[in-house]
N, C-alpha and C positions, 0 to 999 in steps of 0.2 A: 376580266369579268365579262360575262355575256349579258344581254338585255334581260335574260331570265333571272339574273342575280339581283336586279334592282330592288325588289321587295325586301330581300334579306339584307341588302346593303342599307336600305332606309331604316330598317329595324336596328341594325348595328349602330348606325350614326345616331339615332335617337337615344339609344342606351348610353353611348359614350357622352353625348352632350348633356344628358340628364345628370350624369355624375358631376358635371361642372355647373349645374344649375341653369342650363341653357335649354330653351325649347327647340323642338325640331324645326329646321328652317323651312321656308316656303318651297314649293315644288320646283321652281326655277333654280333655286340655290342648291337643292339636292341634285338636280341635273348637272350643275357645274361640278359638284363633288364627284359624282359618278363618272363624268366624262374624263376628269383628270386621273382618276384611279382605275379606269377601265382597262388599261394595258396590263394590269397586274392580276394574278389569280386571286380569287376571293379569299383563300386561306392566307395569302401574303398580306392582303389588306387588313385582315383581322389581326394578324400578328403585329403589323405596323401600328395599329390603334392601341394595342396592348402595350407595346413598347413606349409609345408616347405617354400613355397614362402613368406608366411607371416613372418616366423621366420628368414629366411636367405635370404634376398633380394640381398645380395652381392656375394654369392658363388653358383655356379651351383651345382645341387644335384648329388649325386652318388647313385647307387642302394641300398647300405646298409643303407643310411640315410632315404630313402623312406620306405624300409622294416621295419626299427625300428619304424617309425611313424604308418605304417599300422598295426603293431602288437598291438599298443595301441588303435587302432580304430576298434577293432574287435567286439565291442558291449557287451563285458563281463562287468557286473557291478563290482564296487569296492567291497572290502570285507564287508564294512558296509551295502551297499545296498543288497548284496547277503545274508547276515545274516538275514536281515529283511524279505526278500522273503522266505528264507528257514524256518524261524520260523512258517510261516503260514501252513506248511505241517503237523504240530502237530494236526491240526484240520482235522479229517478224512472227514468232509463234504466239505472241501475246495479243490479246484483244483489249483495246482501250476504249473506254466510254468517256468522251470529253466534249467540251462545248466548242462552238464555232471559233470563239476567241482563242482558246487553248490551241486548237489545230493551226490557226493562222499564225499565231505567235511562234509556234514551234517550227513551222515551215521557214520562217525568217531566221531562226536561230540554228537550224539544222546544218547549214554549210560550215559554221564555226565549230560546231560539235564534231563534224566529220574530220576537221583538221586537227582535232585533239585539244582545242581551246575550250575546255568546259566552263571556265570562269567567264570568258567572253560570251559564250553561248547563253549561259544563265542570265547574265546582265542584259543581253539583247532580248531574250525571251521576256524577262520581267518588265522591261521598258515597253515593249510592244504590247504585252498582255494588258498592262495597266491602261495604256492608251486606248486599246480596242474596247476594253470593258467600260472605260469612261465614256467613249462615244456611244456604245450600245445603251448604257444607262441613261445618257443624256437624251436618247431618242425613245426611252421607255420600252426597249426591246427585251422581252423575257429571255432567259437563258435557254438556248437550244442545244440539247444533248443528243449526240449521235454516236454511232458505233463504228470504230475502225477495226475490222475483223482480222485476227491473226489466223495462221493456218492450223494451230493446235485446237481441235474441236472441243476437248475437255475444258481447256482454259476459257474458250469462247463461251461455253455454256455457263460456266461459273460467273464470268464477268457480266453477261447479259442478265442472268438471274439476280445477281446482287443489285444491278442498276434498276431492274424492274421493281424489286422489293423496296428499294430506296425511293422509288417514285420518280427517278430520272427519266425512265423510258415508260411510255404509256403501256406498251405490250411488246412481247418479243416479236421481232420481224420474222417472216416466214423462213428465210434462208438461215436464220439463227435458232430455229425451233429446237425444243428439247428432244432427246431421243424418244422414238416411238410416238411422238405427239401427232405427226402427220399421218401415221399408219394405223392409228387406233380405230377399230371398227366402231360404229355407233352403238350405244346402249349395251355394251358388253362389260359385265362386272370385272372380268379378268383384266381387261384393258385398263380400266380405271385403277385397279390395284397396282398394275405395272407402273402407271403414271405416278401414283402415290409413292411407290418404292423409289422411283427415279428422283422425285422431289426430295425424299428423305436423304438419299445419297448426296444430292447437291447441297443440302443444308450442311451435311458433315464436311463436304469439300469446302464450302464457304467459310466455315469456322477455321479449318486448317489454313486456308489461304489467308484469312484475316490475321491469324496468329503469325504466320510466316512473314506477312507484310509488316506487322508491328515489330517483329524481331529485326527485319532488315532496316527499318527506320531507326531503331535503337542503336544498331551497329553503326549506321552512318553518323548518327549524332555523336556516338563515342569517338569515332575516328576523327570527326571534325574537331571535337573538343581536344583530342590528343594533339592534333596539328597546331591548334591555337596555343596550347600549353607549351609545346616545343618552341614556337616562335617567341612567346613571352619569356621563356627561360633564356633564349639567345639574346633578346633585347636587354634583359636584366644583367646578364653577364657582360654584355658590351658596355652598358652604362657603368657597371662596377669598375671596369678597366678604364673607361673614358668618361669620368663624371662631367667634364665640360660639355659633353654632347647634349646634356639635359637642357642647356641654354642655347642650343643651336650652334655651338662652336665645335668644329671638327678637329680631331687631333692633327697636329702639324708634324709631318714626317721630316726627319733630319735630312738636310741636303747631302747629296752624294759627294764624297771627297773628290 
């Protein structure tokens, strides 16, 4: 939040505390509240208050309780979502929109992935990502989203457009501008119409890309479940043939004559 947000914050705090039968604190105490919550966007602070009211309708909030909830609402994906996004950066044609922590964790895991050890790479990524996110949240750092541009211009436009609509990027960067955006002459209706047509095309591409992405995730989940089922079947078959193994006893091989 910025200093300009203080009046709106004071009104929000007064509304929340009134619901608990508490008066608005003195000016100095409001300052303490605002200082502790200043690192977070105003929208995040509002959601944190709403979450607290749902979880604790009987006790008035304290600054630390709202700070703790705001940290978890900073928009950073969990480690599984972050890994799925980071994996797409292996395709040099693909444009990836990710946080600083995702990029740093993937750089640590990349050497393992290049050797073919995907399981080890995923574990290394998740451990590093959780540690980096914990450190950032401990310092009240907001999520910083940035673009790792691929060479495919169409995919780049889709990725940047989706991230901008989702609020992850404030605005498209000049070198990632939409087609015709930098060449449109001022105050020309035909130029505006071209831009609208381009945006309509991007919306269609976004929907197709989202559908393709969901289909890929579903296929990955099905493949993973199939692998687990195969392992479970092998374990059951082994235990059926060697029931003593359930109790930690390995089958004794007969000695060679």
